[in-house]
N, CA, C and O atoms as CSV, one atom per row, in Angstrom:
chain,resi,resn,atom,element,x,y,z
A,1,MET,N,N,0.685,-1.312,0.020
A,1,MET,CA,C,-0.088,-0.212,0.144
A,1,MET,C,C,0.690,1.255,-0.172
A,1,MET,O,O,0.288,2.078,-0.995
A,2,LYS,N,N,2.201,1.427,0.881
A,2,LYS,CA,C,2.635,2.713,0.715
A,2,LYS,C,C,3.722,2.842,-0.672
A,2,LYS,O,O,4.059,3.759,-1.421
A,3,HIS,N,N,4.056,1.348,-0.537
A,3,HIS,CA,C,4.229,1.393,-2.391
A,3,HIS,C,C,4.006,2.220,-3.683
A,3,HIS,O,O,4.779,2.780,-4.460
A,4,ARG,N,N,2.343,2.056,-3.605
A,4,ARG,CA,C,1.549,2.829,-4.724
A,4,ARG,C,C,2.103,4.579,-4.085
A,4,ARG,O,O,3.029,5.231,-4.569
A,5,PHE,N,N,1.620,4.809,-3.444
A,5,PHE,CA,C,1.354,5.997,-2.582
A,5,PHE,C,C,2.776,6.566,-2.478
A,5,PHE,O,O,2.967,7.563,-1.781
A,6,PHE,N,N,3.827,5.948,-3.172
A,6,PHE,CA,C,5.082,6.924,-3.181
A,6,PHE,C,C,5.618,7.248,-4.646
A,6,PHE,O,O,6.347,8.163,-5.029
A,7,GLU,N,N,4.838,5.885,-5.547
A,7,GLU,CA,C,4.856,5.891,-7.362
A,7,GLU,C,C,3.939,7.355,-7.256
A,7,GLU,O,O,4.327,8.469,-7.610
A,8,ARG,N,N,2.570,6.987,-6.643
A,8,ARG,CA,C,1.724,8.699,-7.070
A,8,ARG,C,C,2.587,9.373,-6.839
A,8,ARG,O,O,3.282,9.569,-7.836
A,9,ALA,N,N,2.977,9.945,-5.816
A,9,ALA,CA,C,3.687,10.802,-5.488
A,9,ALA,C,C,4.242,11.437,-6.761
A,9,ALA,O,O,4.088,12.470,-7.413
A,10,ALA,N,N,5.215,9.925,-6.810
A,10,ALA,CA,C,6.248,10.472,-7.647
A,10,ALA,C,C,5.576,10.749,-9.114
A,10,ALA,O,O,6.158,11.642,-9.729
A,11,ILE,N,N,4.664,10.264,-9.671
A,11,ILE,CA,C,3.779,11.098,-10.693
A,11,ILE,C,C,3.420,12.357,-10.650
A,11,ILE,O,O,3.767,13.096,-11.571
A,12,VAL,N,N,2.624,12.871,-9.530
A,12,VAL,CA,C,2.102,14.208,-9.544
A,12,VAL,C,C,3.629,14.703,-9.247
A,12,VAL,O,O,3.734,15.794,-9.807
A,13,ALA,N,N,4.966,14.335,-8.546
A,13,ALA,CA,C,6.179,15.146,-8.748
A,13,ALA,C,C,6.821,15.658,-10.431
A,13,ALA,O,O,7.247,16.677,-10.977
A,14,ALA,N,N,6.547,14.178,-10.771
A,14,ALA,CA,C,7.293,14.476,-12.289
A,14,ALA,C,C,5.768,15.872,-12.906
A,14,ALA,O,O,6.036,16.805,-13.663
A,15,GLY,N,N,4.696,15.683,-12.481
A,15,GLY,CA,C,3.672,16.444,-13.800
A,15,GLY,C,C,4.198,18.062,-13.449
A,15,GLY,O,O,4.079,19.021,-14.211
A,16,ALA,N,N,4.729,18.072,-12.260
A,16,ALA,CA,C,4.613,19.839,-11.346
A,16,ALA,C,C,6.093,20.700,-11.953
A,16,ALA,O,O,6.432,21.882,-12.000
A,17,VAL,N,N,6.858,19.088,-12.460
A,17,VAL,CA,C,8.204,19.819,-13.118
A,17,VAL,C,C,7.884,19.883,-14.113
A,17,VAL,O,O,8.615,20.664,-14.722
A,18,ALA,N,N,6.546,19.157,-15.185
A,18,ALA,CA,C,6.874,19.388,-16.693
A,18,ALA,C,C,5.762,20.791,-16.598
A,18,ALA,O,O,5.652,21.236,-17.740
A,19,LEU,N,N,4.703,21.817,-15.347
A,19,LEU,CA,C,4.086,22.103,-15.860
A,19,LEU,C,C,5.219,23.624,-15.341
A,19,LEU,O,O,5.098,24.759,-15.802
A,20,CYS,N,N,6.096,23.249,-14.455
A,20,CYS,CA,C,7.473,24.706,-13.880
A,20,CYS,C,C,8.017,24.560,-15.551
A,20,CYS,O,O,8.041,25.709,-15.993
A,21,GLN,N,N,8.350,23.818,-16.361
A,21,GLN,CA,C,8.980,24.243,-17.708
A,21,GLN,C,C,8.532,24.195,-18.182
A,21,GLN,O,O,8.910,23.469,-19.102
A,22,VAL,N,N,7.256,24.748,-18.341
A,22,VAL,CA,C,6.137,24.546,-19.900
A,22,VAL,C,C,5.937,26.692,-19.201
A,22,VAL,O,O,5.794,27.720,-19.863
A,23,ALA,N,N,6.036,26.463,-17.611
A,23,ALA,CA,C,6.361,27.860,-17.179
A,23,ALA,C,C,7.475,29.151,-17.650
A,23,ALA,O,O,7.327,30.311,-18.034
A,24,ALA,N,N,8.508,28.358,-17.420
A,24,ALA,CA,C,9.701,29.199,-18.538
A,24,ALA,C,C,9.558,28.492,-19.719
A,24,ALA,O,O,10.462,27.677,-19.898
A,25,ALA,N,N,8.781,28.539,-20.511
A,25,ALA,CA,C,9.174,27.825,-21.871
A,25,ALA,C,C,9.903,28.865,-22.754
A,25,ALA,O,O,10.525,28.565,-23.773
A,26,GLN,N,N,9.732,30.423,-22.143
A,26,GLN,CA,C,10.335,30.921,-22.708
A,26,GLN,C,C,12.141,31.132,-22.503
A,26,GLN,O,O,12.839,31.700,-23.343
A,27,ASP,N,N,12.518,30.702,-21.566
A,27,ASP,CA,C,13.716,30.644,-21.171
A,27,ASP,C,C,14.968,30.252,-21.897
A,27,ASP,O,O,14.608,29.473,-22.779
A,28,LYS,N,N,16.212,30.412,-21.944
A,28,LYS,CA,C,16.473,29.304,-23.233
A,28,LYS,C,C,17.994,28.712,-22.154
A,28,LYS,O,O,18.557,29.438,-21.335
A,29,VAL,N,N,18.348,27.379,-22.433
A,29,VAL,CA,C,19.118,26.888,-21.276
A,29,VAL,C,C,20.703,26.469,-22.121
A,29,VAL,O,O,20.601,25.371,-22.669
A,30,SER,N,N,21.715,26.944,-22.261
A,30,SER,CA,C,22.491,26.491,-23.037
A,30,SER,C,C,23.733,25.966,-21.664
A,30,SER,O,O,23.585,26.378,-20.513
A,31,GLU,N,N,24.817,25.091,-22.037
A,31,GLU,CA,C,24.915,24.425,-21.180
A,31,GLU,C,C,26.668,25.184,-22.622
A,31,GLU,O,O,26.645,25.656,-23.758
A,32,TYR,N,N,27.924,24.840,-21.531
A,32,TYR,CA,C,28.924,25.305,-22.311
A,32,TYR,C,C,30.434,24.472,-20.901
A,32,TYR,O,O,30.466,24.571,-19.675
A,33,THR,N,N,31.451,23.719,-21.911
A,33,THR,CA,C,32.720,23.321,-21.092
A,33,THR,C,C,33.416,23.987,-21.151
A,33,THR,O,O,33.470,24.321,-22.334
A,34,THR,N,N,34.482,24.782,-20.305
A,34,THR,CA,C,35.449,25.636,-20.769
A,34,THR,C,C,36.620,24.612,-21.111
A,34,THR,O,O,36.638,23.408,-20.855
A,35,ASN,N,N,37.780,25.523,-21.871
A,35,ASN,CA,C,38.690,25.104,-21.684
A,35,ASN,C,C,39.162,24.188,-20.784
A,35,ASN,O,O,39.124,22.981,-21.023
A,36,GLU,N,N,39.676,24.724,-19.601
A,36,GLU,CA,C,39.688,24.292,-18.492
A,36,GLU,C,C,38.529,23.701,-17.804
A,36,GLU,O,O,38.267,23.957,-16.629
A,37,GLY,N,N,37.659,22.701,-18.736
A,37,GLY,CA,C,37.013,21.203,-18.557
A,37,GLY,C,C,36.164,22.318,-16.505
A,37,GLY,O,O,35.910,21.665,-15.492
A,38,THR,N,N,36.073,23.083,-16.548
A,38,THR,CA,C,34.581,24.365,-15.789
A,38,THR,C,C,33.113,23.578,-16.570
A,38,THR,O,O,33.452,23.401,-17.740
A,39,GLN,N,N,31.661,23.056,-16.377
A,39,GLN,CA,C,30.867,22.908,-17.069
A,39,GLN,C,C,30.047,24.817,-16.262
A,39,GLN,O,O,30.094,25.244,-15.109
A,40,VAL,N,N,29.502,25.354,-17.365
A,40,VAL,CA,C,29.115,26.802,-17.684
A,40,VAL,C,C,27.756,26.197,-17.718
A,40,VAL,O,O,27.508,25.386,-18.610
A,41,THR,N,N,26.660,26.574,-16.649
A,41,THR,CA,C,25.373,26.829,-18.399
A,41,THR,C,C,24.672,27.953,-17.780
A,41,THR,O,O,24.928,28.420,-16.670
A,42,VAL,N,N,23.751,28.354,-18.603
A,42,VAL,CA,C,23.025,29.917,-18.926
A,42,VAL,C,C,21.875,29.776,-19.351
A,42,VAL,O,O,21.310,29.172,-20.262
A,43,VAL,N,N,21.590,30.523,-18.428
A,43,VAL,CA,C,19.863,30.750,-18.625
A,43,VAL,C,C,19.581,32.008,-19.054
A,43,VAL,O,O,19.851,32.813,-18.162
A,44,SER,N,N,19.173,32.503,-19.991
A,44,SER,CA,C,18.461,33.540,-21.051
A,44,SER,C,C,16.710,33.185,-21.204
A,44,SER,O,O,16.098,32.125,-21.072
A,45,GLY,N,N,16.215,34.683,-21.564
A,45,GLY,CA,C,15.093,35.236,-21.087
A,45,GLY,C,C,14.566,36.200,-20.743
A,45,GLY,O,O,15.025,36.805,-19.774
A,46,GLN,N,N,13.320,36.715,-21.476
A,46,GLN,CA,C,12.912,37.449,-21.056
A,46,GLN,C,C,12.066,37.061,-19.556
A,46,GLN,O,O,11.646,35.918,-19.377
A,47,PRO,N,N,11.841,38.365,-18.320
A,47,PRO,CA,C,10.890,38.386,-17.261
A,47,PRO,C,C,9.635,38.321,-17.474
A,47,PRO,O,O,9.191,38.735,-18.545
A,48,ALA,N,N,8.876,37.838,-16.590
A,48,ALA,CA,C,7.084,37.599,-17.014
A,48,ALA,C,C,6.448,39.552,-16.892
A,48,ALA,O,O,6.918,40.568,-16.379
A,49,PRO,N,N,6.081,39.459,-17.120
A,49,PRO,CA,C,5.870,41.196,-17.471
A,49,PRO,C,C,5.186,41.051,-16.410
A,49,PRO,O,O,4.838,39.952,-15.978
A,50,ARG,N,N,4.850,42.449,-15.735
A,50,ARG,CA,C,4.594,43.256,-14.989
A,50,ARG,C,C,3.529,43.724,-15.342
A,50,ARG,O,O,3.420,44.123,-16.502
A,51,THR,N,N,2.297,43.819,-14.318
A,51,THR,CA,C,0.983,44.572,-14.271
A,51,THR,C,C,1.380,45.025,-13.356
A,51,THR,O,O,2.036,44.682,-12.372
A,52,TYR,N,N,0.430,46.794,-14.167
A,52,TYR,CA,C,0.471,47.895,-13.794
A,52,TYR,C,C,-1.050,48.454,-13.429
A,52,TYR,O,O,-1.182,49.481,-12.763
A,53,GLY,N,N,-2.089,47.759,-13.876
A,53,GLY,CA,C,-3.381,48.042,-14.014
A,53,GLY,C,C,-3.724,49.379,-14.778
A,53,GLY,O,O,-2.768,50.048,-15.172
A,54,PRO,N,N,-4.657,49.705,-14.955
A,54,PRO,CA,C,-5.186,50.685,-15.785
A,54,PRO,C,C,-4.518,51.904,-15.988
A,54,PRO,O,O,-3.667,52.344,-15.215
A,55,LYS,N,N,-4.884,52.443,-16.997
A,55,LYS,CA,C,-4.125,53.590,-17.032
A,55,LYS,C,C,-5.013,54.707,-16.318
A,55,LYS,O,O,-6.230,54.871,-16.394
A,56,PRO,N,N,-3.757,55.656,-15.379
A,56,PRO,CA,C,-4.088,56.302,-14.558
A,56,PRO,C,C,-4.899,57.307,-15.543
A,56,PRO,O,O,-5.075,57.335,-16.762
A,57,ALA,N,N,-5.288,58.071,-14.521
A,57,ALA,CA,C,-6.131,59.880,-15.859
A,57,ALA,C,C,-5.648,60.281,-15.984
A,57,ALA,O,O,-4.850,59.479,-16.470
A,58,PHE,N,N,-4.817,61.881,-16.024
A,58,PHE,CA,C,-4.281,62.094,-16.984
A,58,PHE,C,C,-4.123,63.136,-15.838
A,58,PHE,O,O,-2.918,63.363,-15.730
A,59,GLU,N,N,-4.763,63.788,-15.032
A,59,GLU,CA,C,-4.884,65.192,-13.915
A,59,GLU,C,C,-4.338,64.020,-12.450
A,59,GLU,O,O,-4.153,64.406,-11.296
A,60,GLN,N,N,-4.237,63.083,-12.777
A,60,GLN,CA,C,-3.883,61.503,-11.610
A,60,GLN,C,C,-2.148,61.865,-11.641
A,60,GLN,O,O,-1.431,61.801,-10.642
A,61,LEU,N,N,-1.592,62.329,-13.289
A,61,LEU,CA,C,-0.231,61.954,-13.275
A,61,LEU,C,C,-0.193,63.368,-13.713
A,61,LEU,O,O,0.826,63.583,-14.370
A,62,ASP,N,N,-0.738,64.113,-13.615
A,62,ASP,CA,C,-0.218,66.079,-13.754
A,62,ASP,C,C,-0.037,66.479,-12.352
A,62,ASP,O,O,-0.936,67.140,-11.831
A,63,ALA,N,N,0.947,66.182,-11.711
A,63,ALA,CA,C,0.868,66.993,-10.351
A,63,ALA,C,C,1.003,68.360,-10.150
A,63,ALA,O,O,0.607,68.964,-9.153
A,64,ASN,N,N,1.558,68.830,-11.093
A,64,ASN,CA,C,1.685,70.325,-10.639
A,64,ASN,C,C,0.601,71.193,-12.239
A,64,ASN,O,O,0.901,72.090,-13.027
A,65,ARG,N,N,-0.783,70.244,-12.058
A,65,ARG,CA,C,-1.785,70.925,-12.979
A,65,ARG,C,C,-1.236,71.821,-13.851
A,65,ARG,O,O,-1.602,72.996,-13.888
A,66,ASP,N,N,-0.284,71.309,-14.645
A,66,ASP,CA,C,-0.028,72.719,-15.871
A,66,ASP,C,C,-0.188,72.427,-17.050
A,66,ASP,O,O,-0.110,73.287,-17.927
A,67,GLY,N,N,-0.489,70.940,-17.350
A,67,GLY,CA,C,-1.256,70.923,-18.742
A,67,GLY,C,C,-1.051,69.820,-19.223
A,67,GLY,O,O,-1.832,69.120,-19.868
A,68,ILE,N,N,0.508,69.528,-18.792
A,68,ILE,CA,C,1.273,68.832,-19.470
A,68,ILE,C,C,1.951,67.759,-18.165
A,68,ILE,O,O,2.107,68.045,-16.978
A,69,ILE,N,N,2.287,66.391,-18.918
A,69,ILE,CA,C,3.049,65.500,-17.971
A,69,ILE,C,C,4.375,65.484,-18.267
A,69,ILE,O,O,4.744,64.968,-19.322
A,70,THR,N,N,5.219,66.008,-17.443
A,70,THR,CA,C,6.475,65.639,-17.815
A,70,THR,C,C,7.836,64.508,-17.764
A,70,THR,O,O,7.357,63.375,-17.725
A,71,ARG,N,N,8.722,64.479,-17.757
A,71,ARG,CA,C,9.217,63.440,-17.432
A,71,ARG,C,C,9.237,63.354,-15.887
A,71,ARG,O,O,8.551,62.404,-15.509
A,72,GLU,N,N,9.717,63.935,-15.036
A,72,GLU,CA,C,9.398,63.497,-13.858
A,72,GLU,C,C,8.049,62.587,-13.848
A,72,GLU,O,O,7.806,61.383,-13.931
A,73,GLU,N,N,7.109,64.090,-13.668
A,73,GLU,CA,C,5.348,63.127,-13.691
A,73,GLU,C,C,5.490,61.678,-14.099
A,73,GLU,O,O,5.238,60.674,-13.432
A,74,ALA,N,N,5.985,61.789,-15.438
A,74,ALA,CA,C,5.463,59.936,-15.351
A,74,ALA,C,C,6.093,58.790,-15.082
A,74,ALA,O,O,6.015,57.643,-15.520
A,75,GLN,N,N,6.858,59.438,-14.116
A,75,GLN,CA,C,8.032,58.628,-13.846
A,75,GLN,C,C,6.961,57.812,-12.556
A,75,GLN,O,O,7.353,56.770,-12.029
A,76,ALA,N,N,5.817,58.351,-12.229
A,76,ALA,CA,C,4.730,57.751,-11.328
A,76,ALA,C,C,3.850,56.971,-12.298
A,76,ALA,O,O,2.682,56.859,-11.925
A,77,TYR,N,N,4.185,56.370,-13.546
A,77,TYR,CA,C,3.807,55.626,-13.984
A,77,TYR,C,C,4.358,54.742,-15.010
A,77,TYR,O,O,4.035,54.959,-16.178
A,78,MET,N,N,5.328,53.551,-14.669
A,78,MET,CA,C,6.128,53.303,-15.254
A,78,MET,C,C,6.246,52.926,-16.950
A,78,MET,O,O,7.155,53.252,-17.714
A,79,PRO,N,N,4.568,51.845,-17.364
A,79,PRO,CA,C,4.532,52.110,-18.779
A,79,PRO,C,C,4.254,53.294,-19.129
A,79,PRO,O,O,3.905,53.230,-20.308
A,80,LEU,N,N,4.205,54.532,-18.702
A,80,LEU,CA,C,3.986,55.733,-19.546
A,80,LEU,C,C,5.318,56.163,-19.384
A,80,LEU,O,O,5.634,56.696,-20.448
A,81,PHE,N,N,6.315,56.203,-18.539
A,81,PHE,CA,C,8.152,56.212,-18.879
A,81,PHE,C,C,8.763,55.756,-19.610
A,81,PHE,O,O,9.665,56.239,-20.294
A,82,ASN,N,N,8.215,54.411,-19.553
A,82,ASN,CA,C,9.768,54.384,-20.489
A,82,ASN,C,C,9.037,53.935,-22.096
A,82,ASN,O,O,9.448,52.971,-22.741
A,83,ASP,N,N,7.975,54.779,-22.526
A,83,ASP,CA,C,7.471,55.153,-23.837
A,83,ASP,C,C,7.658,56.585,-23.215
A,83,ASP,O,O,6.461,56.869,-23.177
A,84,TYR,N,N,7.974,57.144,-22.955
A,84,TYR,CA,C,8.159,59.073,-22.500
A,84,TYR,C,C,8.959,59.425,-24.120
A,84,TYR,O,O,8.520,59.811,-25.203
A,85,ASP,N,N,10.306,59.069,-23.618
A,85,ASP,CA,C,10.551,59.785,-24.888
A,85,ASP,C,C,10.070,59.327,-26.734
A,85,ASP,O,O,10.777,59.774,-27.638
A,86,ASN,N,N,9.213,58.702,-26.966
A,86,ASN,CA,C,8.734,57.983,-28.240
A,86,ASN,C,C,7.360,59.086,-28.188
A,86,ASN,O,O,7.304,59.939,-29.073
A,87,LEU,N,N,6.716,59.058,-27.563
A,87,LEU,CA,C,5.474,59.984,-26.843
A,87,LEU,C,C,6.057,61.927,-27.645
A,87,LEU,O,O,5.729,62.615,-28.611
A,88,VAL,N,N,6.751,62.001,-26.820
A,88,VAL,CA,C,6.601,63.287,-26.808
A,88,VAL,C,C,7.782,64.483,-28.215
A,88,VAL,O,O,7.535,65.655,-28.496
A,89,HIS,N,N,9.004,63.593,-28.810
A,89,HIS,CA,C,9.189,64.590,-30.089
A,89,HIS,C,C,9.599,65.606,-29.885
A,89,HIS,O,O,8.929,66.321,-30.630
A,90,HIS,N,N,10.328,66.272,-29.324
A,90,HIS,CA,C,10.615,67.568,-29.437
A,90,HIS,C,C,9.242,69.129,-28.992
A,90,HIS,O,O,9.018,70.243,-29.465
A,91,VAL,N,N,8.778,68.444,-28.072
A,91,VAL,CA,C,7.945,68.896,-27.122
A,91,VAL,C,C,8.278,69.040,-25.803
A,91,VAL,O,O,9.303,68.516,-25.366
A,92,ALA,N,N,7.400,69.811,-24.979
A,92,ALA,CA,C,7.632,70.015,-23.490
A,92,ALA,C,C,7.325,68.561,-22.626
A,92,ALA,O,O,8.014,68.018,-21.762
A,93,GLY,N,N,6.062,68.174,-23.189
A,93,GLY,CA,C,5.777,66.782,-22.034
A,93,GLY,C,C,5.238,66.037,-23.083
A,93,GLY,O,O,5.759,65.888,-24.189
A,94,VAL,N,N,3.419,65.241,-22.428
A,94,VAL,CA,C,2.975,64.409,-23.043
A,94,VAL,C,C,1.630,66.076,-22.744
A,94,VAL,O,O,1.574,67.096,-22.058
A,95,THR,N,N,0.966,65.485,-23.598
A,95,THR,CA,C,-0.148,66.529,-23.758
A,95,THR,C,C,-1.462,65.569,-22.894
A,95,THR,O,O,-1.355,64.456,-22.379
A,96,PRO,N,N,-2.378,66.250,-22.956
A,96,PRO,CA,C,-3.620,65.551,-22.446
A,96,PRO,C,C,-4.129,64.795,-24.052
A,96,PRO,O,O,-4.391,63.597,-23.942
A,97,LYS,N,N,-4.266,65.320,-25.322
A,97,LYS,CA,C,-4.329,64.279,-25.763
A,97,LYS,C,C,-3.886,63.339,-26.970
A,97,LYS,O,O,-4.417,62.854,-27.969
A,98,MET,N,N,-2.320,63.333,-26.203
A,98,MET,CA,C,-1.466,62.628,-26.638
A,98,MET,C,C,-2.037,61.235,-25.912
A,98,MET,O,O,-2.422,60.136,-26.310
A,99,TYR,N,N,-1.866,61.940,-24.551
A,99,TYR,CA,C,-2.201,61.185,-23.449
A,99,TYR,C,C,-3.462,59.717,-24.042
A,99,TYR,O,O,-3.312,58.501,-24.164
A,100,ALA,N,N,-4.586,60.620,-24.265
A,100,ALA,CA,C,-5.381,59.878,-24.739
A,100,ALA,C,C,-5.253,59.002,-25.809
A,100,ALA,O,O,-5.608,57.840,-25.612
A,101,ARG,N,N,-4.804,59.324,-26.941
A,101,ARG,CA,C,-4.118,58.522,-28.197
A,101,ARG,C,C,-2.851,57.296,-27.412
A,101,ARG,O,O,-2.850,56.187,-27.948
A,102,TRP,N,N,-2.025,57.462,-26.432
A,102,TRP,CA,C,-1.593,56.339,-26.310
A,102,TRP,C,C,-2.327,55.026,-25.170
A,102,TRP,O,O,-3.185,54.788,-24.320
A,103,ASP,N,N,-0.988,54.389,-26.119
A,103,ASP,CA,C,-1.789,52.508,-25.761
A,103,ASP,C,C,-0.937,51.915,-25.154
A,103,ASP,O,O,-0.169,51.256,-25.854
A,104,GLN,N,N,-0.698,51.893,-23.518
A,104,GLN,CA,C,0.631,51.416,-22.557
A,104,GLN,C,C,0.997,49.657,-23.178
A,104,GLN,O,O,1.907,48.981,-22.697
A,105,ARG,N,N,-0.015,49.122,-24.418
A,105,ARG,CA,C,0.470,48.082,-24.865
A,105,ARG,C,C,2.151,47.920,-25.239
A,105,ARG,O,O,2.585,46.857,-25.684
């Protein structure tokens, strides 16, 4: 009876390992051996995307209420800060119209 329990536990554990491998499917694992015989394993890939929630209202980000979101103000919402330079193109900051058209994806 105990023997079957351990068999089932091993099957469940193998399934959990398989699920973890699927979750990390975007990672690439490369193994190398140096000239000195040292084994090196390199794991590379993209981290899981963060979720920042819905886009805040323009007024919430425009802290000084001047009608423009500056670089410093954009830091309050990281997706906007990451796209800031692509949005402003030689202007003082993000206007309400620009912010309305901006898609955070």
